[in-house]
N, C-alpha and C positions, 0 to 999 in steps of 0.2 A: 129222534129224541132231543133235537136241538143241538146247540153248540157243544163241542167237546169240553168237558170240565175235568179238572184234576181231582185226585183223591181228597186233597185238602178242601176243594170246593164242596165236594159231597159231604164231608164231615162238618164243614161250616154250616151248610144248609140243614143238616140233621140237627145239630145242637142248637140252631136258631129256632127250629120247629119244636124241639123237645129239650128245653133248658134245665130240666130237673136232673138231680144227681142219680146216676145209675150205679147200684151196688157192684163192687168189683167182680163178683162171680158172674154177673150178666154183662158187664161192660165189654169184656173180651169177646163174647159172642156177638154183641152188637157191632163192634169194630170189625170183626171178621166178615160179617154179612155186608157191612157198608162197603168194604173194599171189594168183596166178591161181586156185588151188584154193580159197582162202578166199573170194574173190569169187563163184566158181561155186557154192559150197556154200550161199550165201545167196539164190540165185535159185530162185523157186518152181517153175520149169519145168525145173530141172536134174535130170538123171538120169544116173548113171554107167553108161551102157549099154556094150555090147561094143565099139562103134565108138569111143566116148570112151576106153575102157580101152586099146584098141589104139593110139590116138594118144598117150595119156599114156606108156605104156610105150615106145613108139617114140622119143618126144622124150627121155625120161630115158636110155634105153640109148644112143642116138646121141650125146647131148651129154656123157654121163659115161663114154664109152668109154675115155678115157685115164686115168681116176682110178685110182690105185693105193693100197693093194693091192686087187685085184679084189673080194674078199669084202666090202669096205666098201660097195660099191655097193648090195648087197641091204639092208644095215642102213640106209643112207641113204634108200632108196626107202620102206622100211617106216616110218621116222620121218616122212618127208615126207607120206605118205598119212595116217598116224595123227594128225598134227597138225590135220587137217581132217576127222576122223571118217570116213575112207575106209579100207577094208581092202586092203592091198597084195596079199595072197595072192589075194583074190577078184578083184581087177582083173587080175592076171597070168593067172588061170584063165580069165576072160572073154575076154581078148585072145587067148589060145591057142585057146580053143574056137571063136572066130570064124574064125581062120586055118584050123584043122583042118577046120571045116565047109565052108568056101568054096574053099580052094585046090585041092582035087581037081577042082573044076568049072572050066570055061573062063570067061573074062571075058564072052563073048557070052551064055552061059547065065545068069550072074549078072545081067547087064543086063536080060535077058528077065524074070527074076523080079522085078526092081525095077519094071519097067514094068507088070507085072501085080499090083503091090502085095503081092508076097510069095507069091502063089499057087504052091504046089508047092515053095517054097523051104524050106531048113532053118529050124527054129524060131528060131535066133539072129538070122537076117536078118529074119524077120517081126517080131521084137521091136524091132529097130532101126527098121524102117519105121513101125511103130505109134507108136513114141516120137516120131519126126521129124514125124509127121502131126498130133500134138497141137497145139492152138491156143496152148498155153503153152510149147511147145518152146523151149529156150534153146540157141542155137548157140554152140559154142566152137571156137576154132582147132584144138583137139585132135581134133575131128571131121574137119577137113580133113586133118590129118596121118594120121589113121586110114585115110582113103580112099587116100591116097598109099601108105601102108605095105602095105595089102591088094593094091594093084595091083603093087607091087614084088614081092610074093610070087607073084602070078599070073604075072608076067613072068619069073620065074626069077632074081631078084636085083636089085641096085641099080646095074647097069651100063647102065641104059637112058638114052636121051636125056632130059634133064630137061624140055625143052619138050614132048616127046611124052607124057611121063608126066603132066605137069600138064594137058595137053589131055584125056587119058583120065580123069583125076581130076575135071575139070570136068563131063564128061559123066555120070560115075557120081554125083557129088555133086548134080547137078541132078536126076537121077532120084530120089535119096533125099530131095529137098526142102530141101537145104542152100542157104543164101543165096549166090547166084552171085558177086556182087561181093566179098563178104567172103571167100568160099572161095578165089577167085583171088588176092586180096591175101595171105591167110594162107599159101597154098602157096608163093608167091614169097618171102615173108619167111623162112619155114622153110628153104627150100633155100639162100637166101643166108646166113642165120645159121649153118647147119650147115657150109657151106663155110668161112666165117670161123673157126668153132670148130676145124675140122680143121686149118686152116693154123696157128692159134695153138698147138694141141697139138703139131704137128710142129715148130714153132719152139722150143717149150719142151723137147721131147725132145732136139733138136739142142743146145740150150744146156746142158742137164744132161750130155749125153754129152761135150761139149767141156770142161766143168768137171772131169769125171771124168778125162779124158785129161791135163789139166794137173796135176791132183793126183797122178796116177800118175807123171807125168814128174818132178815135184818130189821125190816119194818115192824114185824111182829114182836121181835125181842125189844126193840126200842119202845114200843107202845106198852109192853108189859113192865118195863123198868121205870116208866114215867108215872 
């Protein structure tokens, strides 16, 4: 990934590529991802494989869902990845390829492939398994989110019971060789933080709508009195 850079370097590159103001609700998420990607890029065993790509895109898309205008999200993701020498388009492509390769198959078949170390599985899953089996493999919470995202796709959406989803993710993650304790902790934190973010976005939207109504009422009253 080139010469080692500092967190400050990563942030400078990001804000140079994306000079727009980021609302406070989303700025914290962006800063956390910037630091996380910077730290990961310095790990010898880090590999931006398809499962990592799925987790990263899932986190970004879910936490940035309320950011407007919508087209800014793509620009922000490109800048976020580029600041740490990652290619946003390649990561999107890898995440989509993993989904498209595995979602036509049932969860039981995928679990069977995992138990057999990828024998008979699509190439993208074999690559994920080979990477996870390396002695220098570096686990990231984004791998955990990737497993959850894949299972949500297999289950037909995100309307599943969270506890049941996490149980299935633990089973799949264990088969992939991901660290059990960290996996469970990261899945719980992700689900909790996502719920808090959804509530914050909803509150923000309600506040903005209320302010808009007040402004319209004041304008209406002013027009009526003139």
